[in-house]
DRENTINU-182331 format. One record per atom (N, C-alpha, C): atom name; chain; residue number from 1; x, y, z. Coordinates in Angstrom, 3 decimals. Example, Ala and Ser with C-alpha at 12.3 -4.5 7.8 and 13.67 -1.06 7.14 Angstrom:
2
site	unit	pos	xx	yy	zz
N	A	1	13.190	-5.690	7.800
CA	A	1	12.300	-4.500	7.800
C	A	1	13.200	-3.300	7.800
N	A	2	12.850	-2.250	7.080
CA	A	2	13.670	-1.060	7.140
C	A	2	12.900	0.030	7.870
//
This chain:
53
site	unit	pos	xx	yy	zz
N	A	1	91.564	100.617	99.629
CA	A	1	92.382	99.923	98.719
C	A	1	93.469	99.113	99.439
N	A	2	94.021	99.686	100.476
CA	A	2	95.101	99.031	101.205
C	A	2	94.586	97.713	101.812
N	A	3	93.393	97.737	102.379
CA	A	3	92.819	96.552	102.976
C	A	3	92.606	95.469	101.972
N	A	4	92.175	95.814	100.732
CA	A	4	91.960	94.863	99.659
C	A	4	93.297	94.210	99.269
N	A	5	94.379	94.981	99.223
CA	A	5	95.679	94.477	98.899
C	A	5	96.137	93.438	99.893
N	A	6	95.953	93.736	101.170
CA	A	6	96.341	92.835	102.222
C	A	6	95.505	91.562	102.176
N	A	7	94.236	91.691	101.996
CA	A	7	93.272	90.573	101.849
C	A	7	93.728	89.664	100.699
N	A	8	94.045	90.227	99.542
CA	A	8	94.461	89.493	98.402
C	A	8	95.742	88.718	98.677
N	A	9	96.736	89.397	99.365
CA	A	9	97.998	88.715	99.623
C	A	9	97.819	87.584	100.616
N	A	10	96.952	87.780	101.574
CA	A	10	96.680	86.719	102.568
C	A	10	96.045	85.523	101.886
N	A	11	95.171	85.743	100.978
CA	A	11	94.491	84.692	100.256
C	A	11	95.330	84.062	99.173
N	A	12	96.424	84.699	98.768
CA	A	12	97.311	84.180	97.748
C	A	12	98.729	84.150	98.261
N	A	13	99.087	83.082	99.051
CA	A	13	100.422	83.063	99.599
C	A	13	101.589	83.073	98.590
N	A	14	101.373	82.627	97.387
CA	A	14	102.414	82.669	96.373
C	A	14	102.738	84.083	96.003
N	A	15	101.737	84.943	95.873
CA	A	15	101.908	86.318	95.554
C	A	15	102.591	87.017	96.786
N	A	16	102.215	86.620	97.970
CA	A	16	102.776	87.197	99.184
C	A	16	104.317	86.943	99.179
N	A	17	104.724	85.710	98.876
CA	A	17	106.137	85.359	98.837
C	A	17	106.870	86.164	97.750
N	A	18	106.238	86.363	96.587
CA	A	18	106.851	87.136	95.571
C	A	18	107.102	88.555	96.025
N	A	19	106.089	89.131	96.743
CA	A	19	106.284	90.491	97.262
C	A	19	107.402	90.554	98.255
N	A	20	107.506	89.578	99.165
CA	A	20	108.606	89.550	100.129
C	A	20	109.949	89.430	99.491
N	A	21	110.020	88.637	98.397
CA	A	21	111.260	88.425	97.636
C	A	21	111.611	89.602	96.763
N	A	22	110.688	90.529	96.582
CA	A	22	111.007	91.723	95.725
C	A	22	110.650	91.482	94.260
N	A	23	109.918	90.422	93.969
CA	A	23	109.501	90.097	92.622
C	A	23	108.145	90.644	92.202
N	A	24	107.501	91.293	93.166
CA	A	24	106.163	91.828	92.928
C	A	24	106.124	93.256	93.460
N	A	25	105.514	94.164	92.657
CA	A	25	105.404	95.573	93.064
C	A	25	103.958	95.893	93.434
N	A	26	103.832	96.816	94.346
CA	A	26	102.514	97.263	94.750
C	A	26	102.271	98.656	94.136
N	A	27	102.024	98.670	92.891
CA	A	27	101.787	99.929	92.163
C	A	27	100.461	100.529	92.666
N	A	28	100.486	101.794	92.930
CA	A	28	99.332	102.479	93.425
C	A	28	99.414	102.740	94.898
N	A	29	100.310	102.130	95.641
CA	A	29	100.492	102.396	97.014
C	A	29	101.761	103.227	97.223
N	A	30	101.662	104.101	98.224
CA	A	30	102.805	104.913	98.576
C	A	30	103.915	104.032	99.199
N	A	31	105.139	104.559	99.232
CA	A	31	106.253	103.819	99.873
C	A	31	105.923	103.456	101.328
N	A	32	105.282	104.340	102.031
CA	A	32	104.905	104.103	103.406
C	A	32	103.831	102.951	103.488
N	A	33	102.862	102.993	102.580
CA	A	33	101.920	101.874	102.535
C	A	33	102.460	100.576	102.227
N	A	34	103.461	100.581	101.236
CA	A	34	104.136	99.353	100.846
C	A	34	104.928	98.736	102.003
N	A	35	105.618	99.669	102.723
CA	A	35	106.396	99.238	103.907
C	A	35	105.460	98.662	104.976
N	A	36	104.319	99.260	105.219
CA	A	36	103.349	98.785	106.188
C	A	36	102.839	97.408	105.814
N	A	37	102.532	97.205	104.506
CA	A	37	102.101	95.867	104.127
C	A	37	103.131	94.807	104.315
N	A	38	104.405	95.105	103.952
CA	A	38	105.456	94.164	104.200
C	A	38	105.700	93.890	105.712
N	A	39	105.615	94.965	106.540
CA	A	39	105.826	94.783	107.924
C	A	39	104.728	93.811	108.542
N	A	40	103.521	94.051	108.118
CA	A	40	102.462	93.236	108.635
C	A	40	102.572	91.778	108.186
N	A	41	102.915	91.577	106.898
CA	A	41	103.017	90.213	106.396
C	A	41	104.209	89.466	106.956
N	A	42	105.246	90.182	107.351
CA	A	42	106.488	89.548	107.862
C	A	42	106.503	89.447	109.366
N	A	43	105.577	90.027	110.043
CA	A	43	105.590	90.092	111.484
C	A	43	105.289	88.723	112.094
N	A	44	106.208	88.168	112.895
CA	A	44	105.910	86.825	113.507
C	A	44	104.934	86.930	114.702
N	A	45	104.664	88.170	115.174
CA	A	45	103.787	88.357	116.328
C	A	45	102.301	88.450	115.925
N	A	46	102.015	88.486	114.654
CA	A	46	100.608	88.624	114.205
C	A	46	100.105	87.293	113.728
N	A	47	98.963	86.943	114.262
CA	A	47	98.328	85.650	113.838
C	A	47	97.721	85.823	112.443
N	A	48	97.157	86.982	112.216
CA	A	48	96.519	87.220	110.925
C	A	48	96.700	88.698	110.585
N	A	49	97.261	89.025	109.439
CA	A	49	97.421	90.455	109.049
C	A	49	96.109	91.174	109.076
N	A	50	95.007	90.502	108.908
CA	A	50	93.698	91.188	108.887
C	A	50	93.296	91.792	110.241
N	A	51	93.957	91.370	111.282
CA	A	51	93.658	91.936	112.572
C	A	51	94.012	93.414	112.612
N	A	52	94.977	93.885	111.806
CA	A	52	95.394	95.242	111.784
C	A	52	94.371	96.177	111.106
N	A	53	93.532	95.601	110.253
CA	A	53	92.649	96.438	109.451
C	A	53	91.336	96.389	110.067
//
């Protein structure tokens, strides 16, 4: 499920921005999973978040 969430956010940059701004919730993911998703999406060192999965 976590991989699908990341894939969706990568394919939908508007949704990714909403998540980063705190306007979107990741219901169904634990707090640790939510933090991991945000960390990956906000990391300037990663070319593509999908490299982590």
